[in-house]
matplotlib code that plots the C-alpha trace (Angstrom):
import matplotlib.pyplot as plt

x = [32.2, 29.8, 26.4, 26.5, 25.0, 27.0, 30.6, 32.0, 30.8, 30.4, 27.3, 26.7, 22.9, 22.2, 18.7, 19.0, 16.5, 15.7, 17.6, 20.8, 20.5, 22.0, 25.1, 25.3, 24.9, 27.5, 29.9, 29.8, 32.5, 33.8, 37.1, 39.7, 41.1, 37.8, 38.1, 41.7, 44.9, 46.8, 46.5, 48.5, 51.7, 52.5, 54.6, 54.2, 55.1, 51.7, 49.6, 46.0, 43.2, 39.5, 37.1, 33.3, 31.1, 27.9, 24.6, 21.3, 17.8, 17.8, 15.1, 16.1, 16.8, 19.9, 22.9, 26.5, 28.5, 31.7, 34.1, 36.4, 39.8, 41.3, 43.4, 46.2, 46.9, 50.2, 48.7, 45.7, 44.8, 41.4, 40.4, 37.0, 37.1, 35.2, 35.5, 38.2, 41.8, 44.5, 43.7, 44.5, 45.6, 42.4, 40.3, 41.2, 41.9, 39.9, 36.7, 35.3, 38.5, 38.2, 34.6, 35.6, 38.3, 35.9, 33.3, 35.7, 37.3, 33.9, 32.8, 36.0, 35.7, 31.9, 30.4, 28.1, 26.5, 27.9, 24.9, 22.7, 25.1, 24.6, 27.7, 26.8, 29.9, 33.7, 35.5, 39.0, 41.8, 43.3, 46.8, 47.7, 51.4, 52.2, 51.2, 51.6, 48.1, 46.1, 42.6, 39.5, 36.2, 33.5, 30.0, 27.2, 23.5, 22.8, 19.7, 19.3, 21.0, 22.4, 23.6, 27.0, 29.4, 33.1, 34.5, 38.1, 38.8, 42.4, 41.3, 38.1, 37.0, 33.4, 30.9, 28.5, 25.6, 25.7, 22.7, 23.6, 21.4, 23.7, 26.8, 25.1, 23.9, 26.0, 25.9, 28.1, 30.5, 33.8, 37.4, 39.8, 42.9, 46.0, 48.7, 51.0, 48.8, 47.1, 43.4, 40.7, 37.0, 35.7, 32.5, 31.4, 28.4, 27.7, 31.0, 32.4, 35.2, 35.6, 38.6, 41.3, 40.9, 37.5, 36.1, 37.3, 35.5, 32.3, 32.5, 32.7, 29.9, 27.6, 28.3, 27.9, 24.8, 23.0, 23.0, 25.5, 24.5, 26.5, 28.6, 31.1, 34.7, 35.8, 34.3, 37.7, 37.8, 41.2, 41.9, 41.0, 44.0, 43.2, 43.7, 46.8, 48.3, 47.2, 49.1, 52.3, 52.0, 50.9, 53.1, 56.2, 57.8, 60.0, 57.9, 58.7, 57.5, 54.3, 53.7, 54.4, 51.8, 49.2, 49.9, 49.2, 46.0, 44.7, 45.6, 43.5, 40.6, 40.9, 38.0, 38.7, 40.1, 41.0, 44.6, 45.1, 48.7, 50.5, 53.9, 56.2]
y = [184.0, 185.0, 183.9, 181.1, 177.7, 176.1, 174.9, 176.0, 179.4, 179.3, 180.6, 182.6, 182.6, 179.3, 178.1, 174.7, 172.4, 172.7, 169.5, 171.1, 174.4, 173.3, 172.1, 175.3, 177.4, 175.5, 175.7, 179.5, 180.0, 176.5, 176.3, 174.4, 172.9, 171.2, 169.6, 168.4, 168.8, 169.2, 172.6, 173.7, 175.5, 178.8, 177.3, 177.8, 174.1, 173.0, 172.0, 173.3, 170.7, 170.3, 167.5, 167.6, 166.6, 166.2, 165.6, 164.7, 163.7, 159.9, 157.2, 156.7, 160.3, 162.4, 160.7, 161.5, 160.7, 158.6, 156.9, 153.9, 154.7, 152.3, 149.5, 150.1, 153.7, 154.7, 156.5, 155.6, 152.6, 151.1, 153.7, 155.3, 159.0, 162.1, 163.0, 165.5, 166.2, 168.8, 172.3, 173.2, 176.7, 177.1, 176.5, 180.0, 181.6, 181.9, 180.2, 180.0, 178.2, 175.7, 175.0, 174.6, 172.1, 170.0, 169.9, 169.3, 166.4, 165.0, 165.1, 163.4, 160.6, 159.9, 161.6, 163.7, 166.8, 169.9, 172.0, 170.1, 170.9, 173.9, 174.6, 176.2, 176.2, 175.7, 174.4, 175.6, 173.8, 170.8, 169.5, 166.0, 165.9, 162.7, 164.2, 167.8, 168.7, 171.5, 170.0, 172.3, 170.5, 172.0, 171.2, 171.1, 170.1, 167.8, 169.7, 167.6, 164.3, 162.8, 159.3, 158.5, 155.6, 154.8, 156.9, 155.8, 152.5, 153.5, 156.1, 154.9, 151.3, 152.1, 154.9, 155.0, 157.1, 156.3, 157.2, 159.6, 157.4, 154.5, 156.5, 157.8, 154.4, 153.4, 149.8, 151.0, 153.1, 151.6, 152.5, 151.5, 149.7, 149.5, 147.0, 150.0, 150.5, 153.7, 154.1, 156.5, 156.7, 154.7, 153.3, 150.0, 150.2, 147.0, 146.0, 149.5, 150.2, 153.9, 155.2, 157.8, 161.3, 160.6, 159.1, 162.0, 164.5, 162.4, 162.3, 166.1, 166.4, 164.3, 166.5, 169.8, 168.7, 167.5, 163.8, 162.6, 159.7, 158.4, 155.3, 153.1, 153.9, 150.8, 148.8, 148.3, 146.6, 146.0, 147.5, 144.8, 142.9, 144.0, 147.7, 147.0, 145.1, 147.8, 150.4, 148.3, 147.3, 150.6, 152.9, 150.9, 152.3, 150.9, 149.6, 152.5, 155.0, 153.1, 153.1, 156.9, 157.4, 155.4, 157.3, 160.6, 159.2, 158.1, 161.4, 163.2, 160.9, 161.0, 162.5, 165.7, 164.9, 161.4, 160.9, 157.4, 156.7, 154.2, 153.0, 155.7]
z = [48.0, 45.3, 44.0, 41.5, 40.8, 38.0, 38.0, 41.2, 42.4, 46.1, 47.7, 50.9, 51.2, 49.4, 49.7, 51.4, 53.0, 56.7, 57.7, 56.4, 58.2, 61.6, 59.7, 57.7, 60.8, 62.8, 59.8, 59.7, 62.4, 62.9, 64.8, 62.7, 65.8, 66.4, 63.0, 63.2, 65.3, 62.0, 60.4, 57.3, 58.1, 56.6, 53.8, 50.1, 49.5, 50.9, 48.0, 47.9, 47.5, 48.2, 48.9, 48.4, 51.3, 49.2, 51.0, 49.4, 50.3, 50.0, 50.3, 54.0, 54.8, 54.2, 52.4, 51.8, 48.7, 49.2, 47.0, 47.4, 46.1, 43.6, 45.2, 42.7, 43.8, 45.2, 48.2, 50.4, 48.2, 48.9, 51.4, 51.6, 50.7, 49.7, 46.0, 45.6, 44.8, 44.1, 42.8, 39.2, 38.1, 36.0, 39.2, 40.2, 43.7, 46.8, 47.9, 44.4, 43.3, 46.1, 45.1, 41.4, 42.5, 44.6, 41.8, 39.0, 40.9, 41.9, 38.3, 37.1, 39.7, 39.7, 36.7, 38.7, 37.1, 39.0, 37.9, 40.4, 43.3, 45.7, 47.9, 51.2, 53.4, 53.3, 56.3, 57.2, 55.4, 57.2, 56.7, 55.5, 56.3, 54.4, 51.1, 52.2, 51.1, 52.6, 52.2, 52.3, 52.8, 50.6, 52.0, 49.4, 48.9, 46.1, 44.9, 41.7, 42.1, 38.9, 38.2, 39.6, 38.9, 38.6, 35.7, 35.8, 37.6, 37.9, 40.4, 41.9, 42.7, 43.7, 44.5, 47.4, 48.6, 52.4, 54.7, 57.5, 59.7, 59.1, 60.0, 63.1, 64.3, 67.3, 66.0, 63.1, 65.1, 66.1, 67.1, 64.4, 65.5, 63.2, 63.9, 64.7, 67.8, 66.8, 67.1, 65.9, 65.2, 62.3, 60.7, 59.4, 57.0, 55.2, 53.6, 54.0, 56.5, 56.8, 58.8, 59.0, 57.6, 56.0, 59.2, 61.2, 59.0, 59.0, 62.8, 62.9, 60.3, 62.5, 65.5, 63.7, 61.8, 64.9, 63.9, 66.4, 68.7, 71.6, 70.8, 72.6, 71.7, 73.5, 70.6, 68.9, 65.5, 63.8, 60.4, 57.9, 56.5, 53.0, 54.0, 55.9, 53.0, 50.5, 52.5, 52.5, 48.9, 47.4, 49.5, 48.8, 51.9, 54.7, 57.6, 59.9, 57.2, 56.8, 60.5, 60.6, 57.8, 59.6, 62.9, 61.2, 59.5, 62.8, 64.5, 61.9, 62.6, 66.4, 68.3, 70.3, 73.8, 72.7, 74.0, 72.6, 71.9, 69.8, 68.9, 67.6]

ax = plt.figure().add_subplot(projection="3d")
ax.plot(x, y, z, "-o")
ax.set_aspect("equal")
plt.show()
């Protein structure tokens, strides 16, 4: 990883605010098995991708940038997500390439100015078996926040800057229950229902960043009907395939040591 501040050069010794240093330190040698039980297999068919975990100083303390995926998408319609997507050849190899992917996708989805973003860590790649993506989370400080909004409604339904304090608040922590029977950590912040892969990464971010607060996993809230229906409608799959997809999503979002089981 080399020095750079503009469009996607990762940084080793980035100057970041004190409130981010615990997360940066914990990210130096993070065990991928702590982040997820699904790690990319040694298979060239796995598609490289990256998401941007972008943190900024907000009016109510640190915030993280999230998007709501368009409800018409074929995969993961309506779900809350980090900006990101698949790597393009022009993004280049290695860590710098992953950062370029994350910043390029974030700019395309939200219109943010990458020049104001300072990457400070890259977590190990995690595997999303349904789409066969190896997803590398790129952590960054939003040094100079720029206006963000929906760029292409066909991809993104809305853009949100969510306070870390709201995510850490036990009153907003729940266990998501899908009709298939699978459960996993989730968040409800205002009208937002954050679950699956994104919720799993947010849960790990709170732990590694020192923001984690104890919460009650027995507070189970069913996945809203609109998200269940979106999965069936947008995936266009047989019921058993949709259930398998949901099972994998919840496994990715399951807290370490959580042995909740559902219907196969």
